[in-house]
C-alpha positions in Angstrom: -27.0 -93.7 -37.7 -24.6 -96.5 -37.3 -27.3 -99.1 -38.1 -28.3 -97.2 -41.3 -24.7 -97.0 -42.5 -24.2 -100.8 -42.1 -27.3 -101.5 -44.2 -26.2 -99.1 -47.0 -22.7 -100.6 -47.1 -24.1 -104.1 -47.2 -26.3 -103.4 -50.2 -23.6 -101.4 -52.0 -21.1 -104.2 -52.2 -23.5 -107.1 -52.1 -23.0 -108.2 -48.5 -25.7 -110.5 -47.0 -26.7 -109.6 -43.5 -27.6 -112.6 -41.4 -29.7 -112.2 -38.3 -29.3 -109.1 -36.1 -26.9 -106.4 -37.1 -23.8 -106.4 -35.0 -20.5 -104.5 -34.9 -19.3 -106.3 -38.0 -21.3 -107.4 -41.1 -20.9 -110.9 -42.5 -19.7 -111.3 -46.1 -21.9 -113.2 -48.6 -21.3 -116.9 -48.0 -22.2 -117.8 -51.6 -22.7 -116.3 -55.0 -25.0 -117.3 -57.8 -22.9 -117.6 -60.9 -24.4 -118.3 -64.3 -22.4 -121.0 -66.2 -21.8 -121.4 -70.0 -23.4 -117.9 -70.4 -22.4 -117.6 -74.1 -23.8 -121.0 -75.1 -27.3 -122.2 -75.9 -27.3 -125.5 -73.9 -29.8 -128.2 -74.9 -28.4 -131.4 -73.5 -25.9 -132.2 -70.8 -24.7 -135.0 -68.5 -24.0 -134.8 -64.8 -21.8 -137.1 -62.7 -21.6 -136.8 -58.9 -17.9 -137.2 -58.1 -17.8 -136.2 -54.4 -20.5 -136.2 -51.7 -24.2 -136.9 -51.9 -26.5 -134.6 -53.9 -30.2 -134.1 -53.3 -32.2 -133.6 -56.5 -35.0 -131.1 -56.2 -37.5 -130.9 -59.0 -40.0 -127.9 -59.0 -39.3 -127.6 -55.3 -39.8 -131.3 -54.4 -37.1 -133.8 -53.4 -37.3 -136.6 -56.0 -33.9 -138.3 -55.8 -30.5 -138.5 -54.1 -27.3 -139.2 -55.9 -24.0 -140.3 -54.4 -20.6 -140.9 -56.0 -20.9 -142.5 -59.5 -24.5 -141.4 -59.9 -25.1 -140.2 -63.5 -27.9 -137.9 -64.7 -28.8 -136.6 -68.1 -30.8 -133.4 -68.8 -32.5 -132.9 -72.1 -34.4 -129.8 -73.2 -38.0 -130.8 -74.1 -40.0 -127.7 -75.2 -40.4 -125.6 -72.1 -39.3 -128.3 -69.7 -36.2 -130.3 -68.9 -36.3 -134.1 -69.1 -34.3 -135.7 -66.3 -32.8 -139.1 -66.7 -31.1 -141.1 -64.0 -28.8 -143.9 -65.0 -30.6 -144.1 -68.4 -34.1 -144.1 -66.8 -36.5 -141.2 -67.4 -37.6 -139.7 -64.1 -39.8 -136.9 -65.6 -40.1 -133.5 -67.1 -39.6 -130.4 -64.9 -39.4 -126.6 -65.1 -36.7 -126.3 -62.5 -34.1 -128.7 -61.2 -31.6 -128.2 -58.4 -28.7 -130.4 -57.4 -28.1 -129.4 -53.8 -24.8 -130.4 -52.2 -22.8 -129.6 -49.1 -19.7 -127.5 -48.8 -17.3 -130.2 -50.1 -19.6 -131.8 -52.7 -18.6 -131.8 -56.4 -20.4 -132.5 -59.6 -19.0 -132.9 -63.1 -20.8 -131.3 -66.0 -20.3 -132.5 -69.6 -22.2 -130.5 -72.3 -23.4 -132.7 -75.1 -25.3 -130.2 -77.2 -23.3 -128.1 -77.8 -20.3 -130.4 -77.2 -17.8 -129.0 -74.7 -15.1 -130.4 -72.4 -16.2 -131.5 -68.9 -15.8 -129.2 -65.9 -16.1 -129.8 -62.2 -18.2 -127.5 -60.1 -18.6 -127.4 -56.3 -21.7 -126.9 -54.2 -25.1 -126.3 -55.7 -26.1 -126.3 -59.4 -29.6 -125.5 -60.7 -31.2 -125.7 -64.1 -34.2 -123.9 -65.7 -35.5 -123.1 -69.2 -34.7 -119.7 -70.5 -35.3 -118.5 -74.1 -35.4 -122.0 -75.4 -32.3 -123.3 -73.8 -31.1 -124.6 -70.4 -29.9 -121.9 -68.0 -27.3 -123.2 -65.5 -26.6 -121.5 -62.2 -23.8 -122.4 -59.8 -24.7 -121.4 -56.2 -21.1 -121.6 -55.0 -19.3 -120.7 -51.8 -17.4 -117.4 -52.2 -13.9 -118.9 -51.7 -14.6 -121.8 -54.0 -15.6 -119.3 -56.7 -12.5 -117.2 -56.0 -10.4 -120.3 -56.4 -11.9 -121.0 -59.8 -11.5 -117.5 -61.0 -7.9 -117.4 -59.8 -7.0 -120.3 -62.1 -9.1 -119.1 -65.0 -7.5 -115.6 -64.9 -4.0 -116.5 -63.8 -3.5 -119.9 -65.4 -2.2 -123.0 -63.7 1.3 -123.9 -62.6 2.1 -120.5 -61.2 3.5 -119.8 -57.7 1.9 -119.3 -54.4 2.6 -115.6 -54.0 1.2 -114.7 -57.4 -1.9 -116.8 -56.7 -2.4 -114.7 -53.5 -2.4 -111.5 -55.5 -4.8 -112.8 -58.1 -7.1 -114.2 -55.4 -7.3 -110.9 -53.5 -8.1 -109.1 -56.7 -10.7 -111.7 -57.7 -12.4 -111.4 -54.3 -12.4 -107.6 -54.4 -13.8 -107.5 -57.9 -16.5 -110.1 -57.1 -17.8 -108.2 -54.1 -17.7 -104.9 -55.8 -19.8 -106.2 -58.7 -21.9 -108.8 -56.9 -25.2 -107.3 -58.2 -24.1 -106.9 -61.8 -26.7 -109.4 -63.0 -29.2 -109.2 -60.2 -32.0 -108.1 -62.5 -31.5 -111.4 -64.4 -31.7 -113.5 -61.3 -28.0 -114.2 -60.5 -25.0 -112.4 -59.2 -22.2 -112.8 -61.8 -21.6 -114.7 -65.0 -18.6 -116.8 -66.0 -17.5 -114.6 -68.8 -14.5 -112.2 -68.7 -16.6 -109.0 -68.4 -17.5 -110.3 -64.9 -14.6 -112.8 -64.3 -13.6 -115.9 -66.2 -14.8 -118.9 -64.2 -14.6 -122.6 -65.2 -15.2 -124.4 -62.0 -12.9 -126.1 -59.5 -9.2 -125.4 -60.2 -6.7 -128.2 -60.9 -3.8 -126.7 -59.0 -4.0 -127.3 -55.2 -1.6 -124.4 -54.6 -4.6 -122.1 -55.4 -6.6 -123.3 -52.4 -3.6 -122.6 -50.2 -3.4 -119.1 -51.6 -7.1 -118.6 -50.9 -6.8 -119.8 -47.3 -3.7 -117.6 -46.6 -5.5 -114.5 -47.9 -9.0 -115.4 -46.6 -11.3 -112.4 -46.4 -8.7 -109.9 -47.7 -9.8 -107.2 -50.1 -8.3 -104.0 -51.5 -9.8 -100.6 -50.7 -8.9 -97.1 -51.7 -8.2 -94.2 -49.3 -11.9 -93.8 -48.6 -12.3 -97.5 -47.7 -14.3 -98.3 -50.9 -13.5 -101.5 -52.7 -11.3 -100.7 -55.7 -12.0 -101.6 -59.3 -9.5 -104.4 -59.4 -8.3 -104.0 -63.0 -5.5 -106.0 -64.4 -4.1 -106.9 -67.8 -1.6 -109.3 -69.4 1.4 -107.0 -70.0 2.0 -103.3 -69.6 4.8 -103.0 -72.1 6.9 -101.2 -69.5 4.3 -98.6 -68.4 0.8 -98.9 -67.0 -2.0 -96.4 -67.9 -4.1 -93.9 -66.0 -7.7 -94.7 -65.5 -9.0 -91.5 -67.1 -7.0 -92.3 -70.2 -8.8 -95.6 -70.7 -12.2 -95.3 -69.0 -12.5 -91.5 -68.8 -12.8 -91.4 -65.0 -10.1 -90.5 -62.6 -9.2 -92.8 -59.7 -6.5 -92.3 -57.0 -5.2 -95.9 -57.3 -5.1 -96.6 -61.1 -2.1 -94.4 -61.8 0.5 -94.8 -64.6 3.8 -96.2 -63.4 7.0 -97.4 -65.1 7.0 -101.1 -65.0 10.4 -102.7 -65.7 9.1 -106.1 -64.5 7.0 -106.5 -67.6 9.8 -106.0 -70.1 11.2 -109.1 -71.8 8.1 -111.1 -70.8 6.2 -113.1 -73.5 3.6 -110.4 -74.3 5.9 -107.3 -73.9 6.3 -106.7 -77.6 4.2 -107.3 -80.8 4.1 -106.2 -84.4 1.4 -105.8 -87.0 1.7 -104.9 -90.7 -0.9 -103.0 -92.6 -1.3 -101.6 -96.1 -0.6 -97.8 -96.1 -3.6 -97.0 -98.2 -5.9 -99.0 -95.9 -4.5 -97.2 -92.8 -4.8 -93.7 -94.3 -8.3 -94.4 -95.6 -9.4 -95.9 -92.2 -8.3 -92.8 -90.4 -10.0 -90.5 -92.9 -13.3 -92.3 -93.2 -13.8 -93.6 -89.7 -12.4 -90.7 -87.7 -12.2 -87.7 -90.0 -8.5 -87.5 -89.5 -6.7 -85.4 -92.2 -4.6 -88.3 -93.4 -5.1 -87.1 -97.0 -3.3 -83.9 -96.2 0.5 -83.6 -96.0 0.7 -82.8 -92.3 -1.9 -85.5 -91.3 -0.3 -88.1 -93.5 3.1 -87.4 -92.0 1.7 -87.8 -88.4 -0.1 -91.0 -89.4 3.0 -92.6 -90.9 5.5 -91.5 -88.3 3.8 -91.9 -84.9 6.0 -92.5 -81.9 5.3 -93.5 -78.3 8.2 -93.6 -75.9 5.7 -92.9 -73.2 2.0 -93.8 -73.3 -0.1 -91.3 -75.3 -3.9 -91.1 -75.4 -4.5 -89.7 -78.9 -3.2 -89.6 -82.5 -3.2 -85.9 -83.0 -2.9 -83.4 -85.8 -4.1 -79.8 -85.7 -7.6 -79.9 -84.3 -8.1 -83.6 -85.0 -7.6 -86.2 -82.2 -8.3 -89.9 -82.6 -8.4 -91.9 -79.3 -5.8 -94.7 -79.5 -8.3 -97.0 -77.6 -10.6 -96.7 -80.6 -7.9 -97.6 -83.0 -7.0 -100.6 -80.9 -10.6 -101.8 -80.8 -11.2 -101.2 -84.5 -8.1 -102.9 -85.7 -8.0 -105.5 -82.9 -4.5 -104.6 -81.8 -3.0 -106.0 -78.6 -2.6 -102.6 -76.9 -2.7 -98.8 -77.5 1.0 -98.6 -76.7 2.4 -98.7 -80.3 4.5 -96.7 -82.7 4.0 -96.6 -86.5 6.6 -96.4 -89.3 6.7 -97.0 -93.0 8.3 -100.3 -94.2 8.0 -99.2 -97.8 5.7 -97.2 -100.0 2.9 -99.7 -99.7 3.1 -100.9 -96.0 3.4 -99.6 -92.5 4.5 -101.4 -89.3 2.8 -101.2 -85.9 5.5 -101.9 -83.3 3.6 -102.4 -80.1 4.3 -102.9 -76.5 2.2 -104.8 -74.0 -1.1 -106.7 -74.1 -4.4 -105.3 -72.7 -5.8 -102.0 -71.5 -2.8 -101.3 -69.3 -4.7 -100.5 -66.1 -3.7 -101.8 -62.7 -1.7 -105.0 -62.3 0.4 -106.3 -65.1 0.0 -110.1 -64.7 3.3 -111.0 -66.3 5.1 -108.3 -64.3 3.5 -109.6 -61.1 4.5 -113.2 -62.0 8.1 -112.0 -62.4 8.0 -110.1 -59.2 6.7 -113.1 -57.3 9.5 -115.3 -58.7 12.1 -112.7 -57.7 10.9 -113.0 -54.1 8.5 -110.1 -53.7 5.5 -110.7 -51.4 1.9 -110.3 -52.5 1.6 -107.1 -50.4 4.6 -105.5 -52.2 3.2 -106.5 -55.6 -0.2 -104.9 -54.9 1.4 -101.7 -53.6 3.6 -101.5 -56.7 0.7 -101.6 -59.2 -2.0 -99.8 -57.2 -1.4 -96.5 -55.5 -3.0 -95.2 -52.2 -4.6 -98.5 -51.3 -5.1 -100.5 -48.2 -5.4 -104.3 -47.8 -7.9 -105.1 -45.1 -10.0 -107.9 -43.8 -13.5 -107.8 -45.3 -15.1 -108.5 -41.9 -13.6 -105.3 -40.5 -14.6 -103.0 -43.4 -17.8 -101.9 -41.7 -15.9 -101.2 -38.5 -13.4 -98.9 -40.2 -16.1 -97.1 -42.1 -17.8 -96.2 -38.8 -14.5 -94.9 -37.5 
């Protein structure tokens, strides 16, 4: 029974099992992350900036490139033309630049034109739907470092980076099979996690090392959905109010740390007729009736609400936010004059889990990363990933 449990857990959270099964399982050493997912790449340039890369073409070793080596990849029909230092090597279906743990390669997209980025470890290229598909086979902690900077920004402090790193690791392992049917683990877009390669801030690598292997689990020792947002506006949300499902750890709390931070308040003006017509036509709200119109033009939220309600009509605030591209659902509405209304909003994002700006403030005030996690997530435990299987068995 113990053996079967370990296998199930390993598959569930995407853990690779190397060799014989022991008392502890081993976390995945690397992830396959698709790069430039939203772009149709046709031409790009590669520069080896650290280490020595072996170039594999259709499974065969065809070249090696050390520091200063330059390659160019050009889409040619259903193949990729590989150039090395302006010399054509050949056309191939699949290319892999295989490096060691410390090797780094710089990618500069030419068509479409994008700024260069630095990626660590292995990078492979193939043709998919008439463009070049790029996959970074990257060591887990190198990926976490890149996500930490992409999601948290640069020039923050060590304690906040630790929080963001732990959440990034937890999210990655909980969703490691999100794109498995497409041949990779995760993509570099925000619905997985934003990832733009090696971070510039060396403090991030220190944060990764000091939180190595740490993940957040709920009271049943399952990896949590590590949700976070920019600013809560003073109060976070319950999971069921945003996603429709209840969790024990995504609970609404009063968050004074987010107040007076850059994204704590916002405003948006709208023509009154447009607002009333939108509610009537899109949601069937009785905004053309006296009671419905009064509610629509005088809506208050001192505490987070879920619906705009009148009689038997309820419009989810998350739908209004999405339709009107508002920063949050935490807003009140008042008339400016006969023609216009004013949305006075609080916060930025869905409001679930950690408020990034609040956590930044907490870290600057001297709170430790464990205290920040315990503030924003309820009924959680912070444990070493390598021990997760052991605790499950207990």
